[in-house]
Each structure stands twice: as C-alpha cells, then as structure tokens.
C-alpha positions in Angstrom: 37.9 -179.9 14.3 35.4 -181.7 12.0 37.6 -184.2 10.6 37.0 -187.4 8.2 38.7 -190.4 8.8 39.5 -190.6 5.0 41.5 -187.7 5.4 43.5 -189.0 8.0 44.4 -192.1 5.5 45.2 -190.0 2.9 47.8 -188.2 4.9 49.2 -191.7 6.6 49.6 -192.9 2.9 51.2 -190.1 1.5 55.1 -190.0 1.0 57.3 -189.4 4.1 58.0 -185.8 2.9 54.5 -184.8 2.5 52.7 -185.8 5.7 54.2 -182.8 7.7 53.2 -180.4 5.1 49.7 -182.0 4.7 49.3 -182.0 8.3 50.2 -178.3 8.6 47.8 -177.4 5.9 44.8 -179.1 7.6 45.6 -177.7 10.8 45.7 -173.9 9.3 42.6 -174.6 7.4 40.7 -175.5 10.8 42.1 -172.6 12.5 41.5 -170.4 9.8 37.8 -171.6 9.3 36.7 -173.5 12.5 33.4 -174.4 10.9 35.2 -176.1 7.7 34.2 -179.5 7.3 36.5 -182.1 5.6 35.7 -184.8 2.7 37.4 -186.5 0.0 36.6 -185.8 -3.8 38.2 -187.3 -6.7 40.8 -189.0 -4.5 42.1 -185.9 -2.7 41.2 -184.1 0.5 38.8 -181.1 0.1 37.9 -178.6 2.8 34.0 -177.3 2.6 32.5 -174.2 3.9 28.9 -173.7 4.2 28.5 -176.8 1.8 30.6 -175.2 -1.1 34.2 -176.4 -1.6 36.9 -173.9 -0.4 40.2 -175.7 -0.7 42.0 -178.8 -1.4 45.3 -180.6 -0.9 47.0 -183.5 -2.4 50.5 -185.2 -2.5 52.5 -186.8 -5.3 55.6 -188.6 -5.3 57.8 -185.5 -5.2 55.8 -182.5 -4.3 52.3 -181.6 -2.8 49.6 -178.9 -4.0 47.0 -176.7 -2.2 44.7 -174.7 -3.9 41.6 -172.5 -3.3 38.4 -172.8 -5.4 37.3 -169.2 -5.5 38.9 -167.0 -8.5 39.1 -164.0 -6.1 41.9 -166.2 -4.3 44.1 -165.7 -7.1 43.9 -161.9 -6.7 44.8 -162.6 -3.0 47.8 -164.7 -3.8 49.1 -161.8 -6.2 48.5 -159.2 -3.3 50.5 -161.3 -0.8 53.3 -161.9 -3.5 52.8 -165.8 -4.1 50.9 -165.1 -7.6 53.8 -166.1 -9.6 53.8 -169.3 -8.3 50.4 -170.7 -9.8 51.8 -171.7 -13.2 54.5 -174.4 -11.6 51.9 -176.8 -10.8 48.2 -177.5 -10.4 47.0 -175.6 -7.3 47.6 -172.2 -6.7 50.8 -172.1 -4.4 52.8 -174.1 -7.2 54.8 -177.3 -6.0 55.3 -177.6 -2.5 57.9 -180.1 -1.5 58.7 -178.5 2.2 56.8 -176.2 4.6 59.0 -173.4 3.5 57.6 -173.2 0.2 54.2 -172.4 1.8 53.5 -168.6 2.6 53.9 -168.0 6.5 51.1 -169.3 8.9 49.9 -165.7 9.5 49.3 -165.3 5.6 47.7 -168.4 5.1 45.2 -167.8 7.9 44.4 -164.7 6.3 43.9 -166.4 2.8 41.8 -169.0 4.1 39.7 -166.4 6.1 39.3 -164.7 2.8 38.3 -167.8 1.3 35.7 -168.3 3.8 34.3 -165.0 3.3 33.8 -165.3 -0.4 31.9 -168.5 0.3 29.8 -166.7 2.9 29.0 -164.0 0.1 26.9 -166.3 -1.8 28.5 -165.4 -5.2 29.0 -168.6 -7.3 32.7 -169.2 -7.6 32.3 -170.0 -11.3 29.3 -167.8 -12.4 27.5 -168.6 -15.6 27.6 -166.2 -18.4 25.0 -164.0 -19.3 22.3 -165.6 -21.8 23.4 -165.4 -25.5 27.0 -164.8 -24.5 30.1 -166.8 -26.4 31.0 -169.6 -24.1 34.0 -169.1 -22.1 37.1 -171.3 -22.2 35.9 -174.3 -20.3 37.7 -174.4 -16.7 39.9 -177.5 -16.1 38.5 -179.3 -12.8 40.8 -179.6 -10.1 41.3 -183.3 -10.4 42.0 -183.2 -14.0 44.5 -180.3 -13.3 46.2 -182.4 -11.0 46.3 -185.4 -13.3 47.9 -183.3 -16.2 50.5 -182.1 -13.8 51.7 -185.6 -13.3 52.3 -186.3 -17.1 53.8 -183.5 -19.2 52.7 -185.8 -22.6 49.0 -185.7 -21.7 49.3 -181.9 -20.8 51.1 -181.1 -23.7 48.2 -182.7 -26.0 45.6 -181.3 -23.9 47.2 -177.7 -24.5 47.3 -178.3 -28.3 43.8 -179.2 -28.6 41.1 -176.6 -29.8 38.8 -175.3 -26.9 35.8 -177.4 -28.0 38.3 -180.4 -28.1 39.2 -179.8 -24.5 35.6 -179.0 -23.4 34.5 -182.4 -24.7 36.9 -184.1 -21.9 35.9 -181.7 -19.3 32.2 -182.2 -19.8 32.8 -186.1 -20.0 34.6 -186.0 -16.8 32.2 -183.4 -15.0 29.2 -185.6 -16.2 30.2 -188.7 -14.1 27.7 -189.4 -11.2 29.7 -191.6 -9.3 33.4 -191.0 -7.9 34.6 -194.3 -9.2 33.1 -193.5 -12.7 35.0 -190.3 -12.3 38.3 -191.8 -11.7 37.9 -194.0 -14.6 37.0 -191.3 -17.0 40.2 -189.5 -15.5 42.5 -192.4 -16.1 41.0 -192.7 -19.6 41.5 -189.3 -20.6 45.3 -189.1 -19.4 46.0 -192.3 -21.7 44.0 -191.2 -24.5 45.5 -187.5 -24.1 49.1 -189.0 -24.0 48.4 -190.8 -27.4 46.9 -187.4 -29.1 43.4 -188.7 -29.4 40.4 -186.6 -28.9 37.5 -187.5 -26.7 35.5 -189.0 -29.7 38.5 -190.6 -31.5 36.3 -193.7 -32.2 33.8 -191.9 -33.8 36.3 -190.8 -36.5 36.0 -192.9 -39.5 
C-alpha cells in the first residue's frame, strides 16, 4: 500500500465511530486498485490513480462520506442499487454512520475497480463543453459540497442563487493556488452564504 501519513493522522483524529469506517474504506480502495496513491486535498483523504483523483472520504461529527470522482460511477451505483442514497449527503453513498451503511465489500471492490478503469481510459471526468455551447451549470467541487452538507443555512442560500452567482463562488474557490488559501475561501464562502450574500456583495452599492 502506498500510504500517506497524513491520512493516518486524519483517521486517528476522526470521531470514534468513524475510524473503523475510514479504515475499512481505505483498505478496500487499495485492494480494489493496488496502485492507488494517497494524498490529502482540501483537508480530506483522496485516493489517486495515475495521477488523477479517483475517490475521497471524510468524517464529520455524526457521519462519514465516500465519493467517486468520475460521473460514470453514478450510473454504476444506480446499477448496484445504491443510486438513491446520493442525495442524503455530499458523497455518492449518502450518510455513513456505520459500516453496514456501505455496500458490501465485493460490491465496493467492483466499484473501485470500475473507477480505476475510467481513469485509465484517459477520458476526463468532467469534459469541457464544445466550443460555442452554452455553459453548463458549474459543478460544485467536493470540498464545497462537504461544507454545504454541514450548514443547512448556507446550502439553502446557495441553492437559491442563480447559476451565475453559484459559479462566481465556485470559480473563486477553484482559482486558489494554495491549499490554505482555498480553505480560507471555503470558510468565507460558508459565512457569506449563511448571510445570503453573493460573492461580490461588497461591490453592490
């Protein structure tokens, strides 16, 4: 296993209920994709395959989340009978409070192997639209989705904003060059959203 000591630290510092869940997920990812590598992005353990994000996990006070990065995995989860859980929390498997909330080990191994195959295909997880096409709804990055899952007030305001206002926040976060800058912008985004403020509220008269 190509492990990262920062992931060990994240698991050790997680709430007691979450540690066996995170440990179980970590083991399965390495078993399903033996050449996966670990890192920490935006404060969360990430699993990379061929240099690209494949999946990630995180723990909160009362639940854990686990998500895949390639959109084809949403179809795979639906095929396996777990697609209905994706709306419960950030992460395609919904709220995870115990190992029994997860698909069984064999199912997760199939999903992880499929995620690795999609990474090997060379197709981008989020293809760009064709030239001249109307911009699609901006995709909410995983770390912002996780923050929104922890704040009902911010999530409600964000959902009520126009697509362009949501995009302004998303692009501001994605433009951060350093992890600490991104984390500060995430904190500010949650604060401003909870107050109903758009990204450029300071420039509004």
